[in-house]
C-alpha positions as CSV (number, residue, x, y, z in Angstrom):
1,M,145.5,88.9,314.6
2,E,146.4,86.1,316.9
3,Q,143.5,83.7,317.4
4,E,142.3,82.7,320.9
5,R,143.8,79.4,322.1
6,E,142.9,77.3,325.0
7,K,145.6,77.6,327.8
8,L,146.7,75.1,330.4
9,E,149.0,76.1,333.2
10,V,151.2,73.5,334.7
11,D,154.4,73.3,336.7
12,V,156.3,71.1,334.2
13,A,155.5,70.2,330.6
14,V,157.4,67.2,329.2
15,V,157.5,66.9,325.4
16,G,157.9,63.3,324.3
17,A,156.8,60.0,325.9
18,G,160.0,58.0,325.3
19,P,162.2,56.6,328.1
20,A,163.6,60.0,328.9
21,G,160.3,61.9,329.0
22,L,158.5,59.1,330.9
23,S,161.3,58.8,333.4
24,A,161.2,62.6,334.0
25,A,157.4,62.4,334.5
26,L,157.7,59.4,336.9
27,R,160.4,61.1,339.0
28,L,158.3,64.3,339.2
29,G,155.3,62.2,340.3
30,Q,157.4,60.5,342.9
31,L,158.7,63.9,344.2
32,A,155.1,65.2,344.4
33,A,154.0,62.2,346.4
34,E,157.0,62.6,348.8
35,A,155.9,66.3,349.3
36,G,152.3,65.3,349.8
37,K,151.2,67.3,346.7
38,E,149.2,66.5,343.6
39,P,151.4,66.6,340.5
40,N,150.7,69.4,338.1
41,I,152.6,67.9,335.2
42,V,151.7,66.9,331.6
43,V,153.4,64.8,329.1
44,L,152.8,65.4,325.4
45,E,153.3,62.6,322.9
46,K,152.9,63.0,319.1
47,G,152.1,59.4,318.5
48,M,148.6,57.9,318.5
49,A,149.6,56.0,321.6
50,V,152.6,55.7,323.9
51,G,155.0,53.4,322.1
52,S,153.6,53.8,318.6
53,H,156.7,55.8,317.6
54,A,159.2,54.0,319.8
55,I,161.9,52.0,318.1
56,S,165.3,50.9,319.2
57,G,167.5,47.8,319.0
58,A,167.1,47.2,321.9
59,L,169.3,46.0,324.7
60,L,168.5,47.6,328.0
61,D,171.2,48.2,330.6
62,P,168.9,48.3,333.8
63,L,171.1,50.8,335.7
64,G,168.9,53.8,335.0
65,L,165.7,51.8,335.6
66,R,167.0,50.4,338.9
67,E,167.8,53.8,340.2
68,L,164.5,55.2,339.2
69,M,162.4,52.3,340.4
70,P,164.4,50.0,342.7
71,D,161.5,47.6,342.9
72,F,161.0,47.3,339.1
73,A,161.4,43.5,339.1
74,G,158.2,43.2,341.1
75,K,156.2,45.3,338.6
76,N,156.4,42.7,335.8
77,P,158.6,44.7,333.3
78,P,158.0,43.4,329.7
79,F,161.5,42.1,329.1
80,E,161.9,39.7,326.3
81,A,164.8,37.8,327.8
82,P,168.0,38.4,329.8
83,V,171.0,38.4,327.5
84,S,172.3,34.8,327.3
85,G,175.4,35.3,325.1
86,D,177.2,37.7,322.8
87,D,178.8,37.0,319.4
88,L,180.7,39.5,317.2
89,Y,181.5,38.8,313.5
90,Y,183.3,40.6,310.8
91,L,181.6,39.8,307.5
92,T,183.2,39.6,304.1
93,G,181.2,39.2,300.9
94,S,180.9,35.4,301.3
95,G,182.5,34.6,304.6
96,N,182.9,35.7,308.2
97,F,185.4,35.9,311.0
98,K,184.2,35.5,314.6
99,F,186.0,37.7,317.1
100,P,187.7,35.4,319.7
101,F,187.1,38.0,322.5
102,L,184.9,41.0,322.9
103,P,185.7,44.6,323.9
104,A,184.0,45.5,327.2
105,S,181.6,47.8,325.3
106,M,180.1,44.8,323.4
107,R,179.6,42.6,326.5
108,N,175.9,42.5,327.5
109,H,175.9,40.2,330.6
110,G,173.3,41.5,333.0
111,N,171.4,43.4,330.2
112,Y,168.0,42.6,328.7
113,V,166.6,42.2,325.2
114,I,163.5,44.4,325.1
115,S,160.9,45.9,322.8
116,L,161.1,49.6,323.3
117,G,157.4,50.0,322.4
118,K,156.3,47.5,325.1
119,F,158.7,49.0,327.6
120,T,157.5,52.6,327.1
121,R,153.8,51.4,327.4
122,W,154.7,49.7,330.6
123,L,156.5,52.7,331.9
124,S,153.6,55.0,331.0
125,Q,151.4,52.9,333.3
126,M,153.8,53.7,336.2
127,V,153.6,57.4,335.2
128,E,149.8,57.4,335.3
129,E,149.8,55.6,338.6
130,V,151.6,58.6,340.2
131,G,149.0,61.0,338.8
132,V,150.7,62.5,335.8
133,E,148.6,63.0,332.7
134,I,149.9,61.8,329.3
135,F,148.3,63.5,326.2
136,T,148.8,61.3,323.2
137,G,148.3,62.6,319.6
138,F,149.6,66.0,320.7
139,P,152.9,67.0,319.1
140,G,154.9,70.0,320.4
141,A,154.7,72.4,317.4
142,E,156.5,75.4,318.8
143,L,158.0,76.7,322.0
144,L,156.4,79.7,323.8
145,F,158.9,82.5,324.5
146,D,158.9,85.5,326.7
147,G,162.0,87.2,325.3
148,D,164.6,84.4,325.4
149,K,162.8,82.6,328.2
150,I,160.8,79.5,327.4
151,V,157.5,79.6,329.1
152,G,155.8,76.6,327.6
153,V,154.9,74.8,324.4
154,R,152.1,75.0,321.8
155,T,150.6,71.8,320.5
156,G,150.0,71.4,316.8
157,D,146.8,72.7,315.1
158,R,144.4,70.1,313.7
159,G,142.2,70.3,310.7
160,L,144.3,72.3,308.2
161,D,144.3,71.4,304.5
162,K,147.4,71.1,302.3
163,H,147.4,74.9,301.8
164,G,147.2,75.6,305.5
165,E,143.5,76.7,305.2
166,K,141.1,75.7,308.0
167,K,138.8,72.7,307.3
168,P,135.4,72.3,309.0
169,N,137.0,70.2,311.7
170,Y,139.7,72.7,312.5
171,E,141.0,72.9,316.1
172,P,143.7,75.3,317.2
173,G,146.6,73.9,319.2
174,V,146.7,74.4,323.0
175,D,149.2,76.6,324.8
176,I,150.7,74.7,327.6
177,E,152.2,77.3,329.9
178,A,154.9,75.8,332.2
179,K,157.4,76.9,334.7
180,V,159.8,74.4,333.2
181,T,159.6,72.6,329.9
182,I,161.5,69.4,329.4
183,L,162.4,68.4,325.8
184,A,162.4,64.7,325.4
185,E,161.7,64.5,321.7
186,G,164.3,61.8,320.8
187,S,166.9,62.1,318.0
188,R,166.9,65.3,316.0
189,G,163.9,66.7,317.8
190,S,162.3,69.6,315.9
191,L,161.8,71.9,319.0
192,T,165.3,71.1,320.3
193,K,166.9,71.7,316.9
194,A,165.2,75.2,316.7
195,L,166.1,76.0,320.3
196,V,169.7,75.1,320.0
197,K,170.0,77.2,316.8
198,K,168.1,80.2,318.3
199,L,170.1,80.3,321.6
200,N,173.5,79.0,320.2
201,L,173.4,76.2,322.7
202,D,176.0,74.3,320.7
203,S,178.5,77.1,320.7
204,G,182.0,75.7,321.2
205,K,180.8,72.1,320.7
206,H,181.5,69.6,318.1
207,P,178.7,69.0,315.5
208,Q,176.3,66.1,316.3
209,M,176.9,63.0,314.1
210,Y,174.2,60.5,313.4
211,T,173.6,57.0,312.1
212,T,170.4,55.6,310.6
213,G,169.1,52.2,311.8
214,V,166.7,50.1,309.8
215,K,165.0,47.3,311.9
216,E,162.8,44.4,311.2
217,L,161.0,42.0,313.6
218,W,160.8,38.4,312.4
219,Q,158.6,35.5,313.6
220,L,160.6,32.3,313.2
221,P,158.9,28.9,312.7
222,D,161.2,27.2,315.2
223,G,163.6,27.7,318.0
224,R,166.7,28.2,316.0
225,F,167.6,31.5,317.6
226,E,167.6,31.4,321.3
227,A,165.8,34.2,323.3
228,G,168.5,36.4,324.8
229,K,171.1,35.6,322.1
230,V,172.9,38.7,320.8
231,V,174.8,38.8,317.5
232,H,176.6,41.9,316.2
233,T,178.4,42.3,312.9
234,L,180.8,44.6,311.1
235,G,181.8,44.7,307.5
236,Y,179.5,43.5,304.7
237,P,177.6,45.0,303.0
238,L,179.4,48.3,303.8
239,D,182.6,49.4,302.0
240,S,185.8,50.0,304.0
241,R,185.2,53.7,304.3
242,T,181.6,53.6,305.8
243,F,181.0,52.9,309.5
244,G,178.1,50.7,310.7
245,G,177.0,47.2,311.5
246,G,174.2,44.7,311.8
247,F,172.5,43.0,314.8
248,L,170.2,40.2,315.7
249,Y,168.6,39.9,319.1
250,G,166.7,36.8,320.2
251,M,163.2,37.7,321.7
252,A,160.5,35.6,323.3
253,E,158.1,33.4,321.4
254,N,160.7,32.6,318.6
255,K,160.9,36.2,317.4
256,V,164.1,37.9,316.3
257,A,164.9,41.6,316.1
258,A,167.2,42.2,313.1
259,G,168.7,45.4,311.9
260,F,171.5,47.4,310.4
261,V,172.9,50.8,311.4
262,V,174.7,53.0,308.8
263,D,176.8,56.1,309.5
264,L,175.3,59.2,307.8
265,G,178.8,60.5,307.4
266,Y,179.2,58.4,304.3
267,E,181.0,59.6,301.1
268,N,178.8,57.9,298.4
269,P,175.6,59.8,297.8
270,F,173.9,56.5,296.7
271,T,174.2,55.0,300.2
272,D,170.8,53.5,301.0
273,P,170.3,52.2,304.6
274,H,167.2,50.2,303.6
275,V,168.9,48.4,300.7
276,I,172.0,47.8,302.9
277,M,169.7,46.1,305.4
278,Q,168.2,43.8,302.7
279,R,171.6,42.9,301.4
280,F,172.8,42.1,305.0
281,K,170.0,39.5,305.4
282,T,171.3,37.6,302.3
283,H,174.8,37.0,303.8
284,P,175.5,33.3,304.2
285,L,175.9,33.7,308.0
286,I,172.7,35.7,308.4
287,E,170.2,34.2,305.9
288,P,169.9,30.7,307.7
289,M,169.0,32.5,310.9
290,L,166.0,34.2,309.4
291,K,165.0,32.3,306.2
292,G,161.6,30.7,306.5
293,G,160.4,33.2,309.0
294,K,157.7,35.9,308.6
295,L,158.3,39.7,308.7
296,L,156.1,41.2,311.4
297,C,157.2,44.8,311.6
298,W,159.6,47.2,310.0
299,G,160.9,50.7,311.1
300,A,163.7,53.2,311.0
301,K,165.2,55.8,313.2
302,T,168.3,58.0,313.5
303,I,170.8,57.7,316.4
304,P,172.9,60.6,317.8
305,E,176.4,59.3,318.1
306,G,178.6,62.4,318.4
307,G,179.2,61.7,322.0
308,Y,180.7,63.7,324.8
309,Y,182.1,66.6,322.8
310,S,178.8,67.0,320.8
311,V,176.5,67.4,323.8
312,P,175.1,70.9,323.6
313,R,174.2,73.1,326.6
314,L,171.3,71.2,328.1
315,Y,169.5,74.1,329.7
316,A,168.3,77.6,329.1
317,D,165.8,79.9,330.8
318,G,162.8,77.7,331.4
319,V,163.9,74.6,329.6
320,L,165.9,71.4,330.0
321,I,167.0,68.9,327.3
322,V,167.1,65.1,328.0
323,G,168.0,61.8,326.4
324,D,168.6,61.5,322.6
325,S,167.5,65.1,322.2
326,G,170.7,66.1,323.9
327,G,172.9,63.5,322.2
328,L,173.2,61.6,325.5
329,L,174.1,58.2,324.1
330,D,177.0,55.8,324.4
331,A,178.0,55.1,320.7
332,A,180.6,52.4,321.6
333,R,178.0,50.4,323.5
334,I,175.2,51.4,321.1
335,K,173.1,52.1,324.1
336,G,171.1,55.2,325.2
337,I,168.0,54.0,327.0
338,H,169.6,53.8,330.5
339,I,171.2,57.2,330.0
340,A,167.9,58.7,328.7
341,M,166.2,57.4,331.9
342,K,168.8,58.8,334.2
343,S,168.9,62.2,332.4
344,G,165.1,62.4,332.7
345,A,165.2,61.7,336.4
346,L,168.0,64.3,337.0
347,A,166.0,66.9,334.9
348,A,162.9,66.1,337.0
349,E,164.7,66.8,340.2
350,T,166.1,70.1,338.9
351,A,162.7,71.1,337.5
352,W,160.9,70.3,340.7
353,Q,163.3,72.4,342.8
354,A,163.0,75.3,340.2
355,A,159.2,75.2,340.1
356,G,159.0,75.1,343.9
357,S,161.4,78.0,344.3
358,G,159.7,80.1,341.6
359,S,163.0,80.6,339.8
360,S,163.5,78.7,336.5
361,D,166.2,80.9,334.9
362,A,169.3,79.5,333.2
363,E,171.5,79.9,336.3
364,T,169.1,77.8,338.4
365,L,168.6,75.1,335.7
366,S,172.3,74.9,335.0
367,A,172.4,72.5,338.0
368,Y,171.0,69.9,335.7
369,Q,174.0,69.8,333.4
370,K,176.3,69.7,336.4
371,K,174.4,66.7,337.7
372,V,174.5,64.9,334.3
373,M,178.2,65.4,333.8
374,G,179.1,64.8,337.4
375,D,177.2,61.5,337.6
376,W,177.8,58.2,335.8
377,I,176.4,59.6,332.6
378,G,179.3,62.0,332.2
379,F,181.8,59.3,333.2
380,E,180.4,56.8,330.7
381,L,180.3,59.3,327.8
382,H,183.8,60.6,328.7
383,K,185.3,57.2,328.4
384,V,184.2,56.9,324.7
385,R,184.4,60.6,323.9
386,N,186.3,60.0,320.6
387,F,184.7,56.7,319.5
388,H,182.6,57.7,316.6
389,Q,185.1,60.2,315.4
390,A,187.7,57.5,315.1
391,F,185.8,55.7,312.4
392,Q,185.2,58.8,310.1
393,G,186.8,58.0,306.7
394,S,188.3,54.5,307.3
395,M,187.3,51.4,309.2
396,A,191.0,50.3,309.4
397,K,192.1,53.5,311.0
398,G,189.0,53.4,313.2
399,F,190.0,50.1,314.7
400,F,193.5,51.4,315.3
401,H,192.4,54.5,317.0
402,Y,189.7,52.8,319.1
403,G,192.2,50.3,320.3
404,L,194.4,53.1,321.6
405,Q,191.4,54.8,323.1
406,M,190.5,51.6,325.1
407,L,194.1,51.7,326.5
408,T,194.1,55.4,327.3
409,G,190.6,55.9,328.8
410,G,189.2,57.4,325.6
411,K,192.0,59.8,324.8
412,G,193.8,58.0,322.0
413,L,196.4,59.8,319.9
414,V,194.3,63.0,319.5
415,D,191.9,64.4,322.1
416,P,189.5,65.7,321.0
417,M,189.5,64.1,317.5
418,S,188.0,66.4,314.8
419,A,184.4,66.0,313.9
420,E,182.4,67.1,310.8
421,E,178.7,67.3,310.1
422,N,177.4,64.3,308.3
423,H,176.3,66.0,305.1
424,K,179.6,67.6,304.6
425,R,181.3,64.2,304.1
426,T,179.1,63.3,301.1
427,R,181.1,63.6,297.9
428,M,179.8,65.0,294.6
429,L,179.5,62.7,291.7
430,K,182.4,64.2,289.9
431,D,184.7,63.2,292.9
432,L,183.6,59.6,292.9
433,P,185.3,56.8,290.9
434,A,183.3,56.0,287.8
435,D,182.2,52.5,289.1
436,R,180.6,54.2,292.2
437,R,178.5,56.7,290.4
438,R,175.3,54.6,290.5
439,P,173.2,52.9,293.1
440,A,173.7,49.3,294.1
441,E,171.6,46.9,291.9
442,V,169.3,44.9,294.2
443,K,166.4,42.5,293.4
444,F,163.8,42.0,296.1
445,D,162.0,38.7,296.2
446,G,159.1,39.9,298.2
447,E,159.4,37.1,300.7
448,F,162.8,37.5,302.4
449,T,164.0,40.9,300.9
450,F,161.6,43.7,300.5
451,D,161.3,47.1,298.7
452,K,160.8,50.3,300.7
453,L,157.0,50.4,300.2
454,T,156.7,46.9,301.7
455,G,158.7,48.1,304.7
456,V,156.4,51.2,305.1
457,Y,153.4,48.9,304.9
458,H,154.8,46.8,307.8
459,S,155.4,50.0,309.8
460,R,151.6,50.6,309.7
461,T,152.3,54.2,309.0
462,K,149.3,56.5,308.7
463,H,148.9,60.2,308.1
464,E,146.0,62.5,307.4
465,E,146.4,63.1,303.6
466,E,144.8,66.6,303.7
467,Q,147.2,68.5,305.8
468,P,150.3,70.7,305.3
469,C,153.4,68.8,304.2
470,H,155.5,68.2,307.3
471,L,158.7,68.0,305.1
472,V,159.5,71.6,304.3
473,I,161.7,72.1,301.3
474,A,163.4,75.5,301.3
475,D,164.3,75.6,297.6
476,Y,162.9,73.1,295.0
477,D,165.1,74.6,292.3
478,I,168.1,73.2,294.1
479,C,166.5,69.7,294.3
480,N,165.5,69.7,290.6
481,N,168.6,71.1,289.1
482,R,171.7,71.6,291.2
483,C,171.4,68.5,293.4
484,T,170.5,66.3,290.3
485,E,173.8,67.3,288.7
486,E,176.1,67.5,291.7
487,Y,174.9,64.6,293.9
488,G,172.3,62.6,291.9
489,N,169.5,63.4,294.3
490,P,170.6,61.3,297.4
491,C,167.2,61.9,299.1
492,Q,165.9,59.0,297.0
493,Y,168.4,56.7,298.7
494,F,169.0,57.9,302.2
495,C,165.3,58.0,303.0
496,P,164.3,54.5,304.1
497,A,160.6,55.1,303.4
498,Q,160.6,56.3,299.8
499,V,159.3,59.7,300.8
500,Y,161.4,61.3,298.1
501,E,161.1,60.4,294.4
502,M,162.5,62.0,291.3
503,E,159.9,61.9,288.5
504,E,161.2,62.3,284.9
505,A,159.1,64.1,282.2
506,D,160.3,65.6,279.0
507,G,163.9,64.8,279.9
508,K,163.8,66.7,283.2
509,K,163.6,65.3,286.7
510,T,161.5,66.9,289.4
511,L,161.1,66.1,293.0
512,K,157.9,64.4,294.2
513,L,157.1,64.1,297.9
514,N,155.2,61.2,299.5
515,P,154.9,62.5,303.1
516,S,152.3,59.9,304.0
517,N,155.2,57.3,303.9
518,C,157.2,59.1,306.5
519,V,158.2,57.1,309.6
520,H,159.7,60.1,311.4
521,C,163.3,58.9,311.4
522,K,164.6,62.4,310.5
523,T,167.3,61.1,308.2
524,C,166.4,63.7,305.5
525,D,166.8,66.6,308.0
526,I,170.3,65.4,308.7
527,A,171.7,63.9,305.5
528,D,170.6,66.5,302.8
529,P,173.8,68.0,301.5
530,Y,172.3,71.4,301.1
531,E,170.4,71.5,304.5
532,I,167.2,72.6,302.8
533,I,164.9,69.9,304.2
534,T,163.3,70.6,307.6
535,W,161.2,67.9,309.3
536,V,158.4,69.3,311.5
537,P,155.7,67.3,313.3
538,P,152.6,66.4,311.2
539,E,149.1,66.5,312.6
540,G,148.9,64.7,315.9
541,G,148.7,60.9,315.8
542,G,150.3,60.6,312.4
543,G,153.2,58.4,311.7
544,P,154.2,54.8,312.3
545,Q,152.1,52.6,314.5
546,Y,154.9,50.4,315.8
547,T,153.9,47.6,318.2
548,D,156.9,45.5,319.2
549,L,159.9,47.4,317.8
């Protein structure tokens, strides 16, 4: 028997208080003010506070912000610094080559170094000023359906134990009934993933492809790294068949954002994004920039980089998909915040018209996708429509193909280039050369290079221990037997937070989960070669407590 739940009726429900969701909410509030109405809109955010789960490089192209809020400069946005210069290096094991010129995609003049956490907290203040409510600590647990029409979202239950039984403090989730629901969950959103699969919204599209980025915030003792300085790297410590690169961004008050992004379409199952980040810091070019500093914060996230051909249908009856949830990101520029904001604003305008007319069916909401692809978002994504695909399998071939794409407006030799789901590119142990059938040997000194648990500590991650595991394993037998033999249990390596461990007893390995370590990056949901790991939201407020990432 279905239990009674509190219900809240709204015009629009926005799931996620990142740049896309907050931009949608702000634009809805603006439209309500223009119409002389009180906004009947809510934003649901799974984090304890707005910004606590926000992490990105981050370099902000202000285009989306300027269109949404032309007077933003007078509202004291929390920018760290305007970009003062760009450097791009190719790193070898002990040396480097500085590129004498930069492709247009790597030029950041006019952009800003920001902390996404600070930026979203500031943006949330603008949202609240226009009368929109933001409910923090409320994850969207499931969509509400009437047939195939989405009629709202249910928030997660609180107060369940590990077995799903009710504890004394049990509180059922709330049903938010909405004329239009906007999904702004970020990369690999759980509701978006389920919706796309249920309604085949990716039919005829290329599979989405992802990278995982590990980021650290460092406090330097001096001014050796100028605020606004931008450094990007390619090469070391990656092999020639794995795509990715490092970055350092100068922030205010002698702080530096440092990170490394690794393509999840790697071949070697021992690829470890966290370890790669630690090795990156020890390179002779990078180490002097950070050595002597203090680690302030650490985090990780996935990035949807499939591009134009991987964007699913962004609408269905009663629902719109925005930002990273829809794969709306320019992989060549490594930028998605400006696109997320613009997509949120366009979704808001479509939702406002639909709610006002009383018609929120797919035909009405299809106007949103037309707006996205007919505006500068579609133009920007189309120019780099084959970028990430070019680098699948070989960096050398990738540079060749990308060079041709720059000359031909994104077309290159083949358009579209073929794409493959990340996990399908991982090779079995038997197909690897003998010298690659083991993880990289790394020693952490605890001062400059850190193990995963130290990283988790600096993410300030917290979860209620007595709750159902939010990492759902469909078949432990595959993990403990088949995966051990075929792939060497890559979950131990691709997870940057040591959520997955293989414990050995009596000569047999068994999977042990540490869900309290999880920083919600979703890498496991993407990179597992058997697709048997499903990430779902934990109890509201759980997860990292990022401050300045």
